[in-house]
N, C-alpha and C positions, 0 to 999 in steps of 0.2 A: 504493501500499500503505500501512493505517495502521502507522505504527512508536510505540510508546512504550519507553523505553528505562527498562531497571530498573537500578539500581547495587547492586551487591552485596558486601561486603567480602568479605575471604578470609581464611581461619585454617586453621591446621597441623591434619590430621588429628588425634583423640586416640585412640590406640591402647592407653589403659590397660584393662586386663579389671578389670568390675564387674558384679557384680549388681545394682546399684543404679542403677534409672532413673526419669523423672519424664516422661510424654508430654507432647508439646506441646497445649497447649489453645486457644492463638488460632488464627484463622482465616489461614490464607497469603493473602499478598494476589495481587492479579489478574496475572498475567502474561501478554502478547503476544510472540509470535515474530516474528522477521522472516526474511526469503529463502523459500525453495521450495525444490522439490527438484531435485536433480542440476544445481547452480549455477546455476538462473535465476531469477528475481525475477518471479514473476507477479501480477496483481492479488489481493488478500487481503481478506476481511472480517473486521474484528477482530472477535475471539471474548471475551466476558467470562464466566469462569464463576467458581464459588465452591467453596471447600472446606467441607464438613461435617466440621467438627471435634466430637472425643469427648473427653470425659476418663472417668478410670476411678481408684476409691479402691483398686483391687485392685494390689496389689506384684507385678510381672511377675516371673518366676520362670527367665526364659529368661537364661542367661548371654552374655557377650561372649564372642568367642572367644579363647581362651588359646593363647598359642604354644606353652607347654610341652606340649600334646597331641602335637607332632608331634616332643618330645625321644627317641620309642620307637627303637631300635637298627634295627628293622626298616625303617624309611620313611627313615633320616637319615644312618645309618652311613658309607654308599658315596658319595653326591654330598651337595655342599654345596645348601641349600634354594634358592630363587627368592631374590635378594636382594630386601630391604624396599624398596618403593617410597615411603612415607610420606613421605619429604624431600621428594619432588616432587609430592606431591599435596597441593593447598588445598581446603578446602571453603567453601561460601557460609556466611555467616552465619546465613542464614535457615532454615538445617537442621541440625539436632542432631549433634554431634559423636561424641556417643554414641546409639547407637540398638539398637534392639530391637523383635522383632515386639508389634504386640498386636491379632494376628488373633482370638487366643483369650480375649481380655478379655470378661467378660460385655455391659459396657455397647458395646463395639464391635460383638459379635454381634446385640445388640437393634438397633441402627442399621442395621447391614449388612442384616438381615431385612427391616427396615421400605422400604429401598432396592430390594431382590429383589422386594420386590413391589409397587413401583411399577412398574419395570422389565419384570416378567413381563406385567404388565396390556398394556402399551404392546406389546410382544413379541407377545401371543396377540392383541390387536386388529389387527394387521398383518398376521394369517396369510395367505400366499399364495392359498388358498382354492383351490388347483388341483391337476392330476397334477404328478409332476415330469416335468421335459424329457426327451424320448426320444433316448436316443441312437443317431444313424446310424452312427457309426463310432467310432474312437479316434484322438486328433491324434498327428501323429509326432513323435518325441523329436528337437525341432530345437534344436542349440545355439545360445547367444545370439551373435550377430555384430553390433553397430552398423552396420557397411555393408551390411549383407544387409537389405532391406526386405521380408522374406516376406510374401506373403498370409494375412490372418488366419483360421488354420481357422475351419471352420464344419460340425460336427458333431451340431449338435442340430436338435429339432425341437419346437417348442412351438405350438400351436393358437392362433389370433388370439384368442380370447375369452381363453383362458388368459394371453396375453402380457399384454393389457389389465389383468387380473385384478391379476397379478403387479406392474404397473407403478403401479397404482394403490395398493398394498398398501406397496410399497417409497417413493410419494411420501409416503403418510401418515406411516409411520413417521419418515421424514426431516422432513418438517413438525411431527410434534409434538415430536420433541427439540430442534430449534431454536425453537420456543416455549417447551414448558415441560420445561427439563432435569431428569430425575431426579439428585439431587446425590449424585455417589460418596462412600462414606463412607472416609475415611484419615486418617491422623495427619497433620497438616499439618507441613512442615519434615522428614517422613521420608526417606529413600531404601533399597533394599536392593534382594535377587535373590529371584526367584520361580521356582519349578519345580511338574512334576507328578510322579508316580512311584507308586510301590506295587507291590507284588507282585513280579513277576520284576526290574522296574527299579530297585528300592530299593537292592541291591547298586550298581549302577551309578551310582546318585546320588551315594550316599557315596564312591565313589570320584573320581568328579567334584567333591563337596564338598573334599574333602581335598586336589585339585590346586589349588581355588580357594583354600586358605586358603595354600598355597604362596606365592602372589603377595602375602602382606603384608595384605590386605584383611582388617576383623572386620565389613564391612556385614553386616546380619543378612540370615538368608535363611529364607523360607518355602515349604515343598515343600507341595503339595496331593495329599493321599489320597483317591482317588473316595469311600469310605464306611468305615465304621467294621471293613468284614471286612479291609481292609488295613492298618489301624492295627497297629502292633507295637511292644508297650510297648517292648521293650528296647531298639530300635532310636530310637524318638522321645523315651523319656525317659532314657536312659544314653548313647547314641552321639553324637547330635544336639547336644544344647543345651551343651556344650562347645564345640562349633565354630560356637556361637550361630545355630543352626538350629532350626526347630519345625515340626511337623507340625500340618497344619491340614486338617480333614475336610471336604471339599467336600459332602459330602449335607447337612450341617449346616446349611448356608444353604440350600441346593437344596430340600430335601425340605420346608424350613419352610414352602413357599408350593406349592399344587396347581400343577402345570403339566402340561400336554398332552403335550409332545416329551420322548421321552427322551433325556438329554444323556450321553454317552460320548466316548471315545477323544481324536479331534481338537480337538472342542468344550470340551474341560477346559482347553484352554490361556486362551481369552481369560475364562473363567470363572473361573479363578484371578486372573488380572490383576486384574479389577472385585473380587475379593473380598478381594483382598490391603491388608493395611494400611497400606502406601506409598505415599506421595504420588509418588515416581518410581522407577521399576522397571526391573529388568535381569529381562527372563524369561530363563532358560538351558531347555533341553530337557536330562532328565536324563543325556544322554551327552555334554554340551556343557561345556568350562570353558575358563577363559579363560588365559593364558599370562603377560599383566600384570595390573597392579591395575585392576582395571576402576573405580575411583572416579574416574581422571582421566576417563573418558568423561562423569561425568557434569556434571563441571564447565569442560568445554572446548566450543567449536565442533567440529561444529555443534549438539550436542545444546542447548548454552545459548541459541540462536536458533531452533531448529527443534522442539524438543520429542518429535520423533519421529526413528528411526534405524532402519534396516531394512540386510539384506545379501541380495546376489545368490544366487540359484541358478545352474547351469550352464546352464539351459533358456531359450528366448525363452517370450514370453507365449504364451499358449494358450486367453485368456479370450473365450468366444463372443462373437459381435456381438450375439447377442440380450440376453447381459445389459446392454449399452451401451443397448440400445433401455428395456429394461425402466426404468435408472438416468436414461433422459433427458440421456445425456451422449455424446459425440462419441467415437468409439474413439481411443486414442492412435496413434500409428505403432509399428512393430513394432520399432522401432530406439531408440524411446526408454529403454528399460531392460531388463534381464534381468527373467525372473520372480523370486519372493522366495523365500528359505530362512530359514525361521524357527525354525531352532534357537536362534538368538538376538536379542532386541527391545528395543530401550530406547526408553521412554515414560515422559512426562509425563502424569498423570492429570488434571492441573487444566487445563491448557493444550487438551489433545485428550481431554474428555471424550464431545464428541459425535462424533467418527469412531471411538473406541472402543467406543461404546453402535454406532454402525453396523455393526461388524466384529462385535459380540456379535449383532445382527441375521441377520447375513450366517453366523454360524457356528448359531446356533439353529434356522435354517432350512436348516444345510449338507447334511447327508446327503440331505435331499428334493428341496433345490432348486438351490443357490446353489454349493456345492462343483463342482457338472457345471457349471455354467454360468461358472466362473472357471477351469477346467483342462482341460474334457472330456475325461478320462481321462488328462490329462498327467500326468509323473513327480509323485508325490508328494502326487497331488490331496488335498486337506482344508482345513486352516486356511490355509494359507500365502501365498494372494493376498488373504484377505481385511482384511489392517490396511492394509497401503500403498492398496488400493483405496478402503477405506471413507474413509482421509484425504484422498484425491485429490477423491470425491463431496461430501466435506464442506469443501473448500476449505482445508484444514489443513495446514499448513506440516511439511515431513519432509525428511529427506536421506536417500536412497538411495545407499548403496555402492556406488564404481564399480568399484573394485579386482576383477575376476573371481576368484571362489573357484577354489580348487586341491584336487584331489584328492591323498590321500597311500596309496599301497600299494604293489603289484608290478607289473612290465613285463609285459603279456602279449605272446604270442607274435606279434600283428599291432600290438605297439607302443604300444599304450594300455595304459590303468591299470587295473589290479583294484584299486578303491580300498576302503578299508574307515574311511578318515576324509576330513573335507574341514577346510580351513584357509579361515580367513574373515581379514580384513585391518582394520587400524586404520582407524577413520573420520575420526579428527582427523587424521592424516596426508594420509589421501585428499581429506578437503575442503579442506586446505592446497593441494593440485596443482590441484582443480577450479576454486578460488579465483583460479587464476593462467591459467585457461583450458588447464591439463595433464592431458590424457583418458589416461591409460594402458590405457584399454579401447580407446582407438580405436588407439592408436599407442606401444606401450610402449618406445620408446625415447626418451620426452619424458622422465622423470624413471626415479628409482630408485623400483621396488616399495615401497612401505608396509610398515611391519613387520607379521608375523604376528598377531594378537592373540586368536582363538579356535580351539580343534581341536574339530569335533565328530563324533565316534567313533560314527559312526552305523551301519554297517552293517559286519559283524554286531556286536550290543553286545558290548563287552569284560566282559560278567561271567563271573569266573573257572569258573562252575560249567557253563559250555558253550562257551567261548570256544577249547578245545584240541580240539575235534572235527577228524576228517580233512576236508583241503577247505577248511577255516578260513584265515584270515590268517596263523594262526603256524605253519601245517604246508605244506611243500613238496610237489612231486608225489609224492615219496616216502616222503612221511610223515612228514619229520624236522622236529626244530623249525626255526624261523627267524624272524628278526627281522619284526615285521607291517607294517612301514612300510620296506623295503628297497631302494627304489629309489634308486639309487646316483647318478643322474643328475639327476632331480629331487627330491631327497629335501629334509631341512628343516634343513640345513645352516646356513640364514639365521636359525634360532633362536638360534644361538650356544651352546646347549647342548644335553647329550643328553635331549631332552623325552620321548623314548619309554623311555629308561630310568626317567626318573623316576614316569612315568605306570605303568611295570611295579611300581616299587616300591610304589606305592599298592596296587595290584591285590593283589599279594603280600601287603602286610598286610591287606586286607580279607578277602582268603580265609583266611587263617591266624587274625588276632584274633576272627573274626566268623562261623567255619565253622560253627557249631551256634546261632548266633544268629540269622539270617535265616529265616524262616518257609517261602519259597519253596526252600530249601534243604534243608528235611528231606528225610531218606531220598535224599539224592545222597552217593556216598562220594568220598573223596579228593580233595575241593577243596584244601586247603591243598596235598596231597602233590603235586599237579599243578602245583600254581602255583610251589612251590618246584623243582620237577623243572625246569619251563622256564626258570626264574630261573640255574640253576646251569648250564643248557646253554648258553645263551645270553651270561650276564654273569658266569659263575663263574671264567673263566680270563683274565677281560680287567676288571679292575676299574677301570682307569683311560680305559676306554674313554670316547670322546666323539665327538659326530656328525661326519660330514666336512663340511668349510668347502666345499660347493658351491652352486649355486643352482639354481631352476628355469629352465627352458628358456625363452628369450625368443623 
């Protein structure tokens, strides 16, 4: 492996609130990463990429997050806030201590459109030019077990001629981005969070954003909306700026260049990442939030060495053997790692441009070809397998967090979990264990569990306009209000705080302060009333309640 060490000084994160910011306009230095996935160190071809810098004379109007926005009684009177973790977080000197989004700066948009024109030409020039794979069946929902070497599922059929076309198109795209890499456009030395929302998901995003700000981070956030129809002026111009969050309209980029493929739904994630103005990004689904300050993930190993961190799903891989033929790769053993859960992704765009562009290719032709090839109808089929797979194909380093994802919810009659959220764990602590050869995924007695880091409240969405329906997580079998996460034997006592209560503080605040503001809530009655009634039932008589100090089953 070729290793280039890069020494970077550290400093404290500046949390001063300010509306003034000058974008960095110097090119970021080339960085190379050591190590690879799952603690092993394979051969690695050194990749050199270069940032495309941009400058602007326009003054940014986005403000950095002001802690005072949380001093309202509805979200702070009952529980103390998450403790600020700034004293424990340092920042690399090459990264700006104050940062805002520049995605809407005219100069940035112009260069981003030029980049999209080049990329779209490559995508269109590598069209699979064949029918979609034919599905002969649906893969079973096999939970991941590193000790169970399953037979790889094989439920797709592709005629030999079409298989050759796909292989040729895939090879063409990979060769072209190796030979003539379209340079992504971002502000060198910037980092921030990226999400996609709009419509029904916008209230959910606001709740998650407020939970994010409870961790003490002021990192900027870009939320991508599909088009101008999803732009809500009050939310984007009044609610989000004080939280250092910016609405970005995806169609302003996509529709600037003619393209033959409709881009929707799961495809938005990768395009939000490539169109983001940040060099280093933490992508979070609209219904996902961190429990701890995420800034520490950027400045620690494994991200500093690997440049890409992923988190696991519950399930074993269900990628088709045909995909590996198309990619001219050997299929990995089924015991290597779990499939991916991409409600959270940590990416360095400067070191992983090629794999991110290949992931874009898989998503561009995802609905027609690659989603089925990578999942075969498995749980969550969509973008989820495209990112780690692309990094593997491009021989770029990554770290797949090994600590298994855990569900939160209710105990079912059969002893299983009726989950309404997932917990993902700290990759820094997980990495520290695996570097010592301690793999809890293989033997959970070898070490204590890493701390929980993300909650992905994915099913159903905790939108106060819809969450209180009969049969949902807030109702028991008799239709009475209950805690959504009430599994007393495997609950979240390890958080050390009553996380669910704090989550409901933000849900209630959003329901009551913004009841008449979200367009998707127009015509829906009693959103605030229902949220207040639920809060009174659950928390009104026990204002000092704390989560029970119990742990997950081992």
